[in-house]
NUNUKE-145685 format. One record per residue (C-alpha): x, y negated, z. Coordinates in steps of 0.25 Angstrom, whole numbers, plus 2048, in hexadecimal, padded with zeros to 3 digits. Each point is the difference from the previous one (the first is absolute). Example, Ala and Ser with C-alpha at 12.3 -4.5 7.8 and 13.67 -1.06 7.14 Angstrom:
residues 2
83181281F
8067F27FE
END
This chain:
residues 123
87192853D
80A7F6805
80B8097FE
7FC8047F2
7FF7F17FD
80E7FD805
80580C7F8
7F97FC7F3
8057F1801
80E803803
8087F77F8
7F47FA7FA
8077F27FF
8088067F4
7F680A7F9
7F37F8802
7FF7FC7F1
80080F7FC
7F2801805
7FB7F87F4
80180E7F9
7F3807803
80680D801
8097FC80C
7F57F8806
7F680C800
80A809806
8027F780C
7F17FD801
7FD80F800
80980280D
7FA7F3806
7F28057FD
80380D808
8047F980C
7F47F67FF
7F780C7FF
80680680D
7FE7F3807
7F27FE7FC
7FC80F802
7FA8007F2
7FE8097F4
80A8007F5
7F57FD7F6
8007F1805
8067F77F6
80E7FA803
7FB7F1801
7F5804809
80880980A
80B7F5801
7F67F6804
7F980980A
80E803806
8047F27FF
80D8037F9
8057F67F5
8038077F3
80F8057FF
8037F87F4
7FC7F3807
80880480C
80C8027F7
7FF7F27FA
7FE7FA80D
80D806805
8077FB7F3
7FB7F2802
8047FF80F
80E8057FC
8027F57F5
7F97F5808
80580280E
80D7F87FE
7F87F47FA
7F47FF809
80380980C
7FC80E802
7F37FE808
7FB7F67F6
8038097F4
7F880B807
7F47F7803
8007FB7F1
80280E7FB
7F5806809
7F67F57FC
8038037F1
7FE80F801
7F37FE808
7FB7F77F5
80580A7F5
7FA80C807
7F37F9802
7FF7FC7F1
80380E7FC
7F6806809
7F57F77FB
8048037F1
80280F801
7F68097FB
80380B80A
7FA80080E
7F47F87FE
7F880680A
80B7FD80A
8017F27FB
7F17FD803
80380480E
80E7F9801
7FF7F37F8
80B7F8807
80D807802
8057F580A
7F580280A
80180F7FE
80F801802
8007F680C
7F4806808
80280580E
7FF80F801
7F7808809
END
């Protein structure tokens, strides 16, 4: 999953705005969903938002925006601070979209807070 994500995000600092087009976003999200299905050992009928939450993977379009933000802000505020700000913003965006999405509602009943789910200890 990590290798696939790195390949998908290669050069995202330049083309991240292209993901505003739904066609491109869906293509990349489809690849990411397949990886998340493998991570979570799930069936392909699970919705994209639900499987990304279960696998603990931030949606690819948010990761692309994060990379672009870091690239633009690292000279102003430093790379570490830019990473921190971008990750906090992305978590908020992901959480908001998770609560508002109509898909994966059964999973949302079980996992209502993304921050606790993603930062939990495994095992």
